[in-house]
TIROKOL-792309 format. One record per atom (N, C-alpha, C): residue in three letters; atom name; x, y, z. Coordinates in pm, 1 decimal, m for minus. Example, Ala and Ser with C-alpha at 12.3 -4.5 7.8 and 13.67 -1.06 7.14 Angstrom:
> Ala	N	1319.0	m569.0	780.0
> Ala	CA	1230.0	m450.0	780.0
> Ala	C	1320.0	m330.0	780.0
> Ser	N	1285.0	m225.0	708.0
> Ser	CA	1367.0	m106.0	714.0
> Ser	C	1290.0	3.0	787.0
end
This chain:
> Met	N	83.0	m116.6	0.0
> Met	CA	0.0	0.0	0.0
> Met	C	88.1	123.8	0.0
> His	N	41.2	226.1	m71.5
> His	CA	119.9	347.8	m82.7
> His	C	25.6	466.7	m81.1
> Leu	N	30.0	547.4	24.4
> Leu	CA	m55.5	665.0	31.1
> Leu	C	14.8	782.3	m34.2
> Thr	N	m60.8	873.8	m86.7
> Thr	CA	m6.9	983.6	m165.9
> Thr	C	94.9	1066.3	m91.0
> Phe	N	69.4	1098.5	37.3
> Phe	CA	160.0	1190.1	105.4
> Phe	C	299.0	1132.9	122.7
> Gln	N	315.9	1002.3	112.3
> Gln	CA	447.2	944.3	128.1
> Gln	C	540.4	980.6	12.9
> Ser	N	485.8	1021.2	m99.0
> Ser	CA	570.3	1053.3	m213.3
> Ser	C	618.1	1197.9	m211.5
> Leu	N	565.8	1279.6	m119.7
> Leu	CA	607.9	1419.0	m112.7
> Leu	C	743.2	1430.7	m43.7
> Arg	N	822.3	1524.9	m88.5
> Arg	CA	953.5	1546.2	m27.7
> Arg	C	940.0	1637.6	93.1
> Leu	N	1039.8	1630.0	183.3
> Leu	CA	1039.0	1716.8	300.1
> Leu	C	1045.2	1862.1	255.5
> Gly	N	957.9	1943.0	309.6
> Gly	CA	954.9	2084.1	273.3
> Gly	C	1047.4	2166.4	360.1
> Arg	N	1107.8	2266.2	302.7
> Arg	CA	1195.8	2353.8	378.9
> Arg	C	1117.3	2448.4	468.1
> Glu	N	992.2	2477.5	430.4
> Glu	CA	914.1	2573.0	505.5
> Glu	C	862.2	2517.6	637.6
> His	N	878.3	2389.2	662.4
> His	CA	822.4	2328.4	782.2
> His	C	924.2	2233.4	843.1
> Ser	N	1020.2	2287.9	913.6
> Ser	CA	1125.1	2208.0	975.0
> Ser	C	1082.2	2168.7	1115.7
> Pro	N	1152.7	2072.3	1180.1
> Pro	CA	1118.6	2035.4	1317.5
> Pro	C	1121.6	2156.1	1411.7
> Glu	N	1210.3	2252.2	1385.3
> Glu	CA	1220.7	2368.7	1472.1
> Glu	C	1097.5	2457.6	1461.5
> Ser	N	1031.0	2456.8	1346.2
> Ser	CA	914.9	2544.1	1326.8
> Ser	C	783.3	2468.3	1338.7
> Thr	N	788.7	2345.4	1388.5
> Thr	CA	669.3	2264.3	1399.5
> Thr	C	571.5	2327.4	1497.6
> Pro	N	444.4	2340.6	1457.9
> Pro	CA	345.2	2397.4	1549.4
> Pro	C	329.9	2309.9	1673.5
> Lys	N	301.5	2371.8	1788.1
> Lys	CA	280.7	2296.9	1912.5
> Lys	C	149.6	2220.0	1902.7
> Ser	N	147.7	2101.8	1954.6
> Ser	CA	28.0	2019.0	1949.4
> Ser	C	m54.9	2042.5	2074.5
> Ala	N	m185.1	2040.5	2058.1
> Ala	CA	m274.9	2055.7	2172.0
> Ala	C	m302.7	1920.5	2237.7
> Ala	N	m253.3	1814.1	2177.5
> Ala	CA	m279.9	1680.3	2230.3
> Ala	C	m187.5	1647.6	2347.2
> Leu	N	m219.5	1540.9	2417.5
> Leu	CA	m134.1	1496.5	2526.9
> Leu	C	3.2	1458.6	2476.8
> Ile	N	100.5	1475.1	2559.8
> Ile	CA	239.2	1448.2	2522.2
> Ile	C	267.0	1299.1	2530.6
> Phe	N	327.8	1250.2	2423.8
> Phe	CA	372.6	1111.0	2421.5
> Phe	C	496.6	1100.3	2509.7
> Ile	N	499.2	1010.6	2604.3
> Ile	CA	610.6	998.5	2697.2
> Ile	C	686.9	870.6	2667.1
> Ala	N	817.0	883.3	2646.2
> Ala	CA	900.9	766.4	2623.1
> Ala	C	910.2	689.0	2754.1
> Leu	N	856.7	568.7	2755.9
> Leu	CA	847.4	493.9	2880.3
> Leu	C	983.0	457.3	2938.9
> Arg	N	1082.6	441.4	2853.5
> Arg	CA	1214.4	407.9	2907.1
> Arg	C	1266.3	516.0	3000.7
> Lys	N	1228.8	639.3	2972.9
> Lys	CA	1280.0	751.4	3049.4
> Lys	C	1201.6	773.5	3178.3
> Ile	N	1072.6	743.3	3177.9
> Ile	CA	988.4	776.1	3291.9
> Ile	C	910.7	653.5	3337.0
> Val	N	976.8	555.8	3387.9
> Val	CA	909.1	438.5	3439.2
> Val	C	898.9	454.9	3589.9
> Met	N	776.0	457.8	3639.8
> Met	CA	752.1	472.8	3783.0
> Met	C	665.5	356.8	3827.9
> Pro	N	724.1	264.2	3902.9
> Pro	CA	643.6	150.3	3946.8
> Pro	C	534.7	195.6	4044.2
> Thr	N	418.0	140.8	4027.2
> Thr	CA	308.0	170.2	4118.0
> Thr	C	261.8	41.0	4182.3
> Arg	N	280.7	35.2	4311.5
> Arg	CA	241.9	m84.6	4384.9
> Arg	C	122.4	m59.2	4476.7
> Ser	N	94.9	69.4	4502.4
> Ser	CA	m12.2	101.1	4596.0
> Ser	C	m67.9	239.8	4564.7
> Leu	N	m173.9	272.6	4634.7
> Leu	CA	m234.9	403.7	4618.7
> Leu	C	m137.4	514.9	4657.5
> Ser	N	m54.8	489.8	4756.8
> Ser	CA	42.0	593.5	4798.2
> Ser	C	145.5	620.1	4688.1
> Asp	N	181.6	518.4	4610.3
> Asp	CA	271.9	539.3	4496.0
> Asp	C	206.4	631.5	4393.2
> Ile	N	79.3	606.4	4365.9
> Ile	CA	5.6	689.9	4270.0
> Ile	C	m5.2	832.9	4321.9
> Glu	N	m36.3	848.7	4449.0
> Glu	CA	m47.0	983.5	4506.6
> Glu	C	86.2	1056.9	4501.4
> Ala	N	197.4	985.6	4522.9
> Ala	CA	330.1	1048.2	4516.2
> Ala	C	361.4	1093.7	4373.8
> Ile	N	324.7	1012.9	4276.4
> Ile	CA	345.1	1050.2	4135.7
> Ile	C	260.7	1172.4	4101.3
> Glu	N	135.1	1171.9	4142.1
> Glu	CA	44.7	1282.0	4110.3
> Glu	C	79.9	1410.2	4184.6
> Ala	N	149.8	1399.7	4296.5
> Ala	CA	188.6	1518.4	4372.8
> Ala	C	300.7	1596.7	4304.4
> Gln	N	376.1	1528.7	4220.6
> Gln	CA	485.8	1595.1	4149.5
> Gln	C	429.1	1669.4	4028.9
> Pro	N	451.0	1801.5	4020.3
> Pro	CA	397.1	1876.4	3905.6
> Pro	C	456.2	1824.9	3774.4
> Ile	N	373.0	1818.8	3673.6
> Ile	CA	419.4	1769.3	3543.6
> Ile	C	529.2	1859.1	3487.4
> Ser	N	525.6	1986.9	3522.2
> Ser	CA	627.6	2079.7	3472.1
> Ser	C	766.2	2048.6	3526.3
> Ser	N	774.0	1975.3	3635.7
> Ser	CA	905.4	1941.4	3692.4
> Ser	C	967.9	1818.2	3628.5
> Arg	N	899.6	1756.4	3534.9
> Arg	CA	946.8	1630.9	3476.1
> Arg	C	1032.7	1648.6	3351.5
> Ala	N	1051.5	1769.7	3306.1
> Ala	CA	1134.1	1797.2	3187.1
> Ala	C	1087.8	1714.4	3066.6
> Leu	N	958.4	1717.6	3042.3
> Leu	CA	900.4	1643.2	2930.7
> Leu	C	910.6	1724.1	2801.9
> Pro	N	910.8	1656.5	2688.2
> Pro	CA	906.8	1728.1	2560.4
> Pro	C	776.4	1807.7	2552.3
> Glu	N	778.3	1915.3	2475.6
> Glu	CA	659.4	2000.2	2465.5
> Glu	C	557.1	1948.2	2365.2
> Ser	N	594.5	1850.9	2284.4
> Ser	CA	500.7	1795.1	2187.1
> Ser	C	537.2	1650.2	2159.8
> Thr	N	443.8	1581.0	2100.0
> Thr	CA	469.3	1443.5	2059.0
> Thr	C	583.2	1439.4	1958.5
> Phe	N	583.4	1533.7	1865.1
> Phe	CA	689.1	1536.5	1764.5
> Phe	C	825.7	1550.0	1830.8
> Glu	N	837.2	1637.3	1930.8
> Glu	CA	964.5	1653.4	2001.1
> Glu	C	1006.4	1524.9	2072.0
> Ala	N	909.9	1451.4	2127.6
> Ala	CA	940.2	1323.7	2192.7
> Ala	C	991.3	1221.5	2090.8
> Leu	N	924.4	1214.4	1975.9
> Leu	CA	967.5	1121.9	1870.8
> Leu	C	1104.0	1161.8	1815.9
> Leu	N	1123.6	1291.6	1796.3
> Leu	CA	1251.4	1341.0	1745.7
> Leu	C	1364.7	1310.2	1843.5
> Ala	N	1338.7	1327.0	1972.5
> Ala	CA	1440.0	1295.3	2073.9
> Ala	C	1475.1	1146.7	2070.9
> Ser	N	1374.6	1062.0	2053.9
> Ser	CA	1400.6	917.5	2044.5
> Ser	C	1482.6	886.1	1920.1
> Ala	N	1451.5	953.6	1808.9
> Ala	CA	1525.7	930.9	1684.4
> Ala	C	1670.6	977.0	1698.0
> Lys	N	1692.6	1085.9	1767.5
> Lys	CA	1830.1	1134.3	1787.9
> Lys	C	1906.9	1043.6	1882.6
> Arg	N	1837.8	994.3	1985.9
> Arg	CA	1902.5	909.9	2086.2
> Arg	C	1934.7	771.6	2031.0
> Asn	N	1841.6	714.0	1956.0
> Asn	CA	1857.4	576.7	1905.2
> Asn	C	1807.5	568.3	1761.9
> Pro	N	1875.7	629.5	1665.3
> Pro	CA	1823.5	635.0	1528.9
> Pro	C	1804.9	498.4	1463.1
> His	N	1882.5	399.4	1503.6
> His	CA	1875.7	268.1	1438.8
> His	C	1791.7	167.0	1517.2
> Ala	N	1734.6	209.9	1629.5
> Ala	CA	1649.1	121.0	1708.7
> Ala	C	1514.3	104.5	1638.0
> Lys	N	1447.9	m7.4	1664.1
> Lys	CA	1316.4	m33.4	1604.6
> Lys	C	1212.2	60.0	1665.4
> Ala	N	1138.3	127.1	1579.7
> Ala	CA	1031.1	215.3	1625.0
> Ala	C	894.6	155.7	1595.2
> Leu	N	882.1	86.4	1482.7
> Leu	CA	753.7	33.6	1439.0
> Leu	C	778.7	m91.3	1355.9
> Thr	N	704.2	m195.9	1385.8
> Thr	CA	711.7	m319.1	1307.3
> Thr	C	570.3	m354.1	1262.5
> Phe	N	558.1	m392.9	1136.0
> Phe	CA	427.2	m422.0	1079.2
> Phe	C	432.2	m549.0	997.5
> Phe	N	330.3	m633.2	1017.0
> Phe	CA	308.9	m746.0	927.5
> Phe	C	160.9	m751.3	894.6
> Gln	N	131.1	m785.0	769.8
> Gln	CA	m5.1	m778.0	717.4
> Gln	C	m100.0	m875.9	785.3
> Thr	N	m53.8	m997.7	807.7
> Thr	CA	m137.1	m1099.8	870.7
> Thr	C	m55.0	m1175.8	972.9
> Ala	N	m123.2	m1243.2	1062.6
> Ala	CA	m53.1	m1320.6	1164.7
> Ala	C	33.4	m1429.6	1102.7
> Ser	N	m9.1	m1484.1	990.7
> Ser	CA	69.5	m1589.9	927.0
> Ser	C	192.6	m1536.5	853.6
> Ser	N	199.8	m1404.2	834.6
> Ser	CA	316.2	m1347.4	764.8
> Ser	C	408.3	m1269.0	858.3
> Tyr	N	404.8	m1301.8	988.5
> Tyr	CA	485.4	m1228.6	1085.3
> Tyr	C	635.3	m1234.8	1055.0
> Asn	N	678.3	m1340.3	987.5
> Asn	CA	820.7	m1352.6	954.7
> Asn	C	861.1	m1266.1	835.3
> Arg	N	765.8	m1200.1	772.9
> Arg	CA	793.6	m1106.7	663.5
> Arg	C	757.2	m964.3	705.1
> Ala	N	785.9	m931.1	827.9
> Ala	CA	749.7	m800.4	881.4
> Ala	C	839.7	m691.2	824.3
> His	N	785.2	m572.1	817.3
> His	CA	863.8	m454.6	778.5
> His	C	884.9	m371.4	904.6
> Thr	N	1007.4	m330.5	927.3
> Thr	CA	1041.4	m254.1	1046.4
> Thr	C	1094.4	m117.4	1007.7
> Trp	N	1047.7	m14.8	1080.0
> Trp	CA	1098.5	121.1	1065.2
> Trp	C	1188.8	150.1	1183.7
> Thr	N	1305.6	203.4	1157.6
> Thr	CA	1389.5	252.2	1266.3
> Thr	C	1333.8	387.3	1310.7
> Tyr	N	1382.0	438.0	1422.2
> Tyr	CA	1336.8	569.9	1465.7
> Tyr	C	1371.0	676.1	1362.0
> Ala	N	1486.4	665.0	1298.7
> Ala	CA	1524.1	762.7	1195.5
> Ala	C	1426.5	756.1	1078.0
> Glu	N	1390.7	636.4	1034.3
> Glu	CA	1295.1	620.3	923.9
> Glu	C	1155.4	666.2	965.2
> Phe	N	1117.9	631.8	1088.0
> Phe	CA	985.1	666.5	1136.7
> Phe	C	967.5	818.4	1146.1
> Ile	N	1065.6	888.1	1204.0
> Ile	CA	1053.2	1034.0	1216.1
> Ile	C	1057.6	1098.8	1078.4
> Ala	N	1129.2	1039.8	984.0
> Ala	CA	1130.3	1093.4	847.1
> Ala	C	991.4	1083.6	784.6
> Asp	N	922.6	971.1	803.0
> Asp	CA	788.3	955.0	747.5
> Asp	C	686.3	1043.2	819.5
> Val	N	700.1	1058.1	950.9
> Val	CA	611.5	1147.4	1026.0
> Val	C	632.0	1291.6	979.9
> Thr	N	757.9	1332.3	962.2
> Thr	CA	788.2	1467.8	916.0
> Thr	C	734.8	1489.7	775.0
> Arg	N	750.5	1390.4	690.0
> Arg	CA	699.0	1399.1	552.6
> Arg	C	547.1	1419.1	554.4
> Ala	N	478.8	1343.2	638.3
> Ala	CA	333.4	1357.5	649.7
> Ala	C	297.4	1495.8	704.7
> Ala	N	367.8	1540.7	807.8
> Ala	CA	340.8	1673.0	866.0
> Ala	C	359.9	1782.5	761.9
> Asn	N	465.3	1771.8	682.2
> Asn	CA	490.2	1871.9	577.1
> Asn	C	378.4	1871.4	473.5
> Ala	N	334.4	1753.4	434.8
> Ala	CA	225.3	1744.3	337.2
> Ala	C	98.1	1805.5	394.9
> Phe	N	65.6	1770.8	518.0
> Phe	CA	m55.5	1823.6	579.8
> Phe	C	m46.9	1975.6	596.0
> His	N	69.8	2023.3	633.9
> His	CA	89.7	2168.6	646.4
> His	C	68.5	2236.6	510.9
> Thr	N	124.3	2177.7	406.5
> Thr	CA	109.6	2232.5	271.8
> Thr	C	m37.3	2236.6	229.2
> Phe	N	m114.9	2136.2	271.5
> Phe	CA	m256.3	2130.3	236.5
> Phe	C	m344.9	2210.2	331.9
> Gly	N	m283.0	2282.7	425.9
> Gly	CA	m358.8	2374.8	510.5
> Gly	C	m414.0	2318.3	639.0
> Val	N	m361.8	2205.6	685.1
> Val	CA	m407.2	2150.6	812.7
> Val	C	m359.9	2242.4	925.2
> Thr	N	m451.9	2278.6	1012.9
> Thr	CA	m422.5	2361.9	1130.0
> Thr	C	m508.3	2311.7	1245.2
> Ser	N	m503.0	2381.9	1357.1
> Ser	CA	m588.0	2342.7	1469.6
> Ser	C	m735.5	2367.0	1438.9
> Asp	N	m765.1	2457.0	1345.1
> Asp	CA	m903.9	2483.7	1306.3
> Asp	C	m951.6	2400.0	1188.0
> His	N	m858.2	2343.4	1113.4
> His	CA	m890.2	2262.3	994.7
> His	C	m808.7	2132.9	1001.3
> Pro	N	m862.4	2031.0	1068.9
> Pro	CA	m784.1	1909.8	1092.9
> Pro	C	m767.9	1820.3	971.0
> Val	N	m680.8	1723.1	987.3
> Val	CA	m671.6	1611.2	895.2
> Val	C	m755.2	1499.9	958.5
> Ala	N	m836.5	1433.4	879.3
> Ala	CA	m915.4	1319.9	927.4
> Ala	C	m864.1	1194.4	859.1
> Phe	N	m886.3	1080.9	924.1
> Phe	CA	m847.5	956.0	859.3
> Phe	C	m950.8	848.5	883.9
> Val	N	m966.7	766.3	781.5
> Val	CA	m1047.9	645.4	787.7
> Val	C	m953.5	535.5	741.6
> Leu	N	m883.7	476.8	835.4
> Leu	CA	m781.2	377.6	803.7
> Leu	C	m784.2	264.3	905.5
> Pro	N	m748.7	145.0	863.6
> Pro	CA	m724.6	37.4	960.1
> Pro	C	m588.2	61.1	1026.1
> Asn	N	m549.5	m25.9	1113.2
> Asn	CA	m421.6	m11.9	1182.1
> Asn	C	m307.7	m51.3	1087.7
> Leu	N	m250.6	48.2	1022.1
> Leu	CA	m141.8	32.2	926.3
> Leu	C	m28.4	126.4	964.2
> Pro	N	91.0	107.1	911.3
> Pro	CA	198.2	204.3	936.0
> Pro	C	157.5	345.3	893.7
> Glu	N	88.5	356.3	780.7
> Glu	CA	45.5	488.1	732.4
> Glu	C	m49.6	555.9	830.1
> Thr	N	m122.3	476.6	908.1
> Thr	CA	m209.8	533.1	1010.2
> Thr	C	m126.7	607.4	1113.3
> His	N	m14.8	548.9	1153.1
> His	CA	73.5	614.4	1250.4
> His	C	134.3	741.7	1192.1
> Phe	N	175.4	737.2	1066.6
> Phe	CA	231.5	857.6	1003.3
> Phe	C	125.6	967.2	998.4
> Thr	N	2.1	927.3	972.0
> Thr	CA	m107.9	1023.1	966.2
> Thr	C	m136.8	1082.4	1103.9
> Ile	N	m143.7	997.8	1205.4
> Ile	CA	m172.7	1046.6	1341.0
> Ile	C	m65.1	1143.6	1388.1
> Trp	N	59.9	1099.8	1386.0
> Trp	CA	168.2	1182.8	1442.7
> Trp	C	202.6	1299.7	1351.7
> Gly	N	195.9	1281.6	1220.7
> Gly	CA	220.5	1392.6	1129.1
> Gly	C	108.0	1494.0	1132.9
> Gly	N	m14.6	1444.8	1142.4
> Gly	CA	m128.9	1534.7	1151.7
> Gly	C	m129.7	1613.3	1281.2
> Glu	N	m93.5	1547.6	1389.2
> Glu	CA	m85.6	1616.3	1517.6
> Glu	C	22.7	1723.8	1514.2
> Thr	N	131.8	1696.6	1446.3
> Thr	CA	239.6	1794.4	1434.2
> Thr	C	194.0	1915.8	1353.8
> Ala	N	117.0	1893.2	1249.7
> Ala	CA	69.8	2003.3	1165.1
> Ala	C	m48.3	2077.7	1226.3
> Gly	N	m124.8	2011.2	1308.8
> Gly	CA	m243.7	2074.8	1365.6
> Gly	C	m320.6	1980.7	1454.6
> Val	N	m429.1	1925.2	1401.5
> Val	CA	m517.4	1836.7	1477.1
> Val	C	m555.9	1718.7	1388.1
> Val	N	m577.9	1603.0	1451.1
> Val	CA	m615.8	1481.2	1379.1
> Val	C	m753.5	1436.0	1426.9
> Leu	N	m835.3	1393.0	1333.6
> Leu	CA	m968.3	1342.5	1364.4
> Leu	C	m978.8	1199.7	1312.7
> Ala	N	m992.4	1104.6	1404.9
> Ala	CA	m1011.6	964.7	1365.9
> Ala	C	m1159.3	942.3	1336.0
> Ile	N	m1187.3	883.3	1221.9
> Ile	CA	m1324.8	854.5	1180.6
> Ile	C	m1345.9	703.4	1183.2
> Asn	N	m1450.3	660.6	1249.2
> Asn	CA	m1484.8	519.7	1257.5
> Asn	C	m1532.2	472.3	1119.6
> Pro	N	m1463.3	375.1	1058.8
> Pro	CA	m1501.8	330.0	925.5
> Pro	C	m1635.3	255.0	923.4
> Met	N	m1688.3	221.2	1038.6
> Met	CA	m1815.4	150.4	1044.3
> Met	C	m1935.2	246.2	1036.7
> Leu	N	m1909.9	375.9	1041.2
> Leu	CA	m2019.0	472.7	1028.2
> Leu	C	m2074.1	472.6	886.2
> Glu	N	m2195.7	516.6	873.4
> Glu	CA	m2256.7	531.8	741.3
> Glu	C	m2188.5	647.8	669.0
> Pro	N	m2179.0	640.7	536.0
> Pro	CA	m2116.1	749.7	461.1
> Pro	C	m2174.5	887.6	491.9
> Ser	N	m2305.0	896.6	511.1
> Ser	CA	m2366.5	1026.9	541.1
> Ser	C	m2320.2	1078.6	677.3
> Gln	N	m2299.0	990.0	773.6
> Gln	CA	m2248.9	1030.3	905.4
> Gln	C	m2104.7	1078.9	893.8
> Ile	N	m2025.2	1008.4	814.7
> Ile	CA	m1885.9	1048.7	793.8
> Ile	C	m1881.2	1186.1	727.4
> Ala	N	m1965.0	1204.7	625.5
> Ala	CA	m1968.4	1333.6	556.3
> Ala	C	m2005.5	1445.5	652.5
> Asn	N	m2101.4	1420.1	739.4
> Asn	CA	m2142.8	1521.5	836.3
> Asn	C	m2028.1	1555.2	932.7
> Leu	N	m1957.4	1453.3	979.3
> Leu	CA	m1842.0	1477.4	1067.8
> Leu	C	m1734.8	1560.5	997.3
> Leu	N	m1706.3	1527.1	872.0
> Leu	CA	m1604.4	1600.0	796.1
> Leu	C	m1642.5	1747.3	779.6
> Arg	N	m1769.5	1771.0	746.8
> Arg	CA	m1815.7	1910.1	729.6
> Arg	C	m1813.2	1985.3	861.9
> Thr	N	m1865.0	1924.2	967.2
> Thr	CA	m1874.3	1990.0	1097.1
> Thr	C	m1736.6	2023.1	1152.8
> Ala	N	m1641.9	1932.6	1135.7
> Ala	CA	m1506.3	1954.5	1186.4
> Ala	C	m1423.7	2044.2	1095.2
> Arg	N	m1478.0	2077.7	978.1
> Arg	CA	m1406.9	2160.2	879.6
> Arg	C	m1273.5	2095.5	841.0
> Val	N	m1281.5	1968.3	811.1
> Val	CA	m1163.7	1889.1	775.6
> Val	C	m1102.9	1941.3	646.2
> Arg	N	m973.2	1956.0	646.7
> Arg	CA	m900.9	2005.5	530.0
> Arg	C	m850.7	1889.5	444.9
> Val	N	m812.7	1777.0	507.2
> Val	CA	m757.4	1662.0	435.1
> Val	C	m819.3	1535.2	492.6
> Leu	N	m856.2	1443.5	406.3
> Leu	CA	m903.4	1311.7	447.1
> Leu	C	m805.9	1208.7	393.0
> Val	N	m751.5	1125.4	482.3
> Val	CA	m659.5	1018.7	442.0
> Val	C	m733.8	886.7	456.7
> Thr	N	m736.8	810.3	347.9
> Thr	CA	m804.1	681.1	349.8
> Thr	C	m740.9	590.4	245.0
> Arg	N	m774.1	466.2	250.3
> Arg	CA	m728.8	371.7	147.9
> Arg	C	m825.2	378.4	31.8
> Lys	N	m778.0	342.1	m83.5
> Lys	CA	m863.9	340.4	m202.5
> Lys	C	m985.6	251.7	m178.0
> Ala	N	m964.4	136.5	m114.0
> Ala	CA	m1074.8	44.7	m86.9
> Ala	C	m1178.8	109.2	3.6
> Cys	N	m1136.6	189.0	100.7
> Cys	CA	m1230.9	258.5	188.7
> Cys	C	m1306.0	365.2	112.0
> Gly	N	m1237.5	434.8	23.1
> Gly	CA	m1299.8	539.7	m56.2
> Gly	C	m1412.4	486.8	m143.1
> Arg	N	m1396.5	366.0	m196.6
> Arg	CA	m1501.0	305.8	m279.4
> Arg	C	m1629.1	283.8	m200.6
> Arg	N	m1615.5	257.6	m71.0
> Arg	CA	m1731.5	229.4	14.0
> Arg	C	m1825.7	349.0	20.6
> Phe	N	m1773.5	470.7	5.1
> Phe	CA	m1856.0	589.9	17.3
> Phe	C	m1944.5	610.9	m103.8
> Gly	N	m1913.6	546.0	m213.7
> Gly	CA	m1997.1	546.5	m333.2
> Gly	C	m2052.8	681.7	m370.7
> Gly	N	m2186.6	694.7	m370.0
> Gly	CA	m2254.3	815.2	m414.9
> Gly	C	m2232.3	936.9	m327.8
> Thr	N	m2181.3	920.6	m206.1
> Thr	CA	m2163.6	1036.8	m119.1
> Thr	C	m2022.9	1093.8	m130.7
> Arg	N	m1949.8	1053.6	m232.0
> Arg	CA	m1811.2	1097.3	m244.7
> Arg	C	m1799.1	1249.6	m243.2
> Asp	N	m1881.2	1319.1	m321.4
> Asp	CA	m1873.4	1464.3	m324.0
> Asp	C	m1917.0	1524.4	m191.5
> Ala	N	m2017.6	1466.6	m127.9
> Ala	CA	m2064.5	1518.4	1.4
> Ala	C	m1960.1	1499.2	109.9
> Ala	N	m1878.6	1394.9	97.6
> Ala	CA	m1779.1	1365.8	200.2
> Ala	C	m1645.5	1432.7	172.6
> Arg	N	m1634.5	1502.3	60.1
> Arg	CA	m1506.1	1563.6	23.4
> Arg	C	m1466.4	1669.5	126.2
> Pro	N	m1341.5	1665.6	174.7
> Pro	CA	m1295.8	1768.6	268.0
> Pro	C	m1298.6	1905.6	202.2
> Thr	N	m1288.2	2009.8	285.3
> Thr	CA	m1298.4	2146.1	235.6
> Thr	C	m1173.8	2193.5	163.0
> Gly	N	m1062.1	2121.8	176.4
> Gly	CA	m935.8	2163.9	114.9
> Gly	C	m910.1	2093.7	m16.5
> Arg	N	m785.0	2099.5	m61.1
> Arg	CA	m746.4	2036.0	m186.7
> Arg	C	m732.9	1886.0	m169.0
> Ser	N	m749.9	1815.9	m278.4
> Ser	CA	m737.8	1670.3	m277.7
> Ser	C	m590.1	1631.5	m283.6
> Met	N	m555.5	1525.2	m210.7
> Met	CA	m418.7	1475.3	m213.1
> Met	C	m401.8	1366.8	m317.1
> Gly	N	m506.8	1324.6	m381.9
> Gly	CA	m493.0	1213.4	m472.9
> Gly	C	m556.8	1233.8	m604.5
end
């Protein structure tokens, strides 16, 4: 499978240094902040410490970038299509993963994704789903759409959220049939 945004090159106008801050919760690298909890008092001690004192990254992108800088060749994501094909898995290193997330963020930024005009996705659990989530969050906001909804419900969600980009598989797009124009995001098409 190959989604359109993967073919775009990294843009100079949207570097990691100029990445917009995400309004979403911060992804925390568990290796760095593992706190065993054995009792309620452990939880209370953790909660008593202000989050600002933990020196956490300010965004998910910064957390991913820090992991890529710290361990660029470590495994970040492994994918296999079916349980019977686990021995033919494809693995992304942190360096490869952050490159694909950055590529997606640049594409979404170019297509006008912001906190007011999110990127939406109707995707199964695929590597491209992760690039869409983390790249979309870096560019602005991400809206996950349940593929089990009726096409008219999906179209209504897209319009109400003022979605700028919709990422989906070709097979998912066919399911929308006659509502294709009604479900079209407000921005330019990526495909």
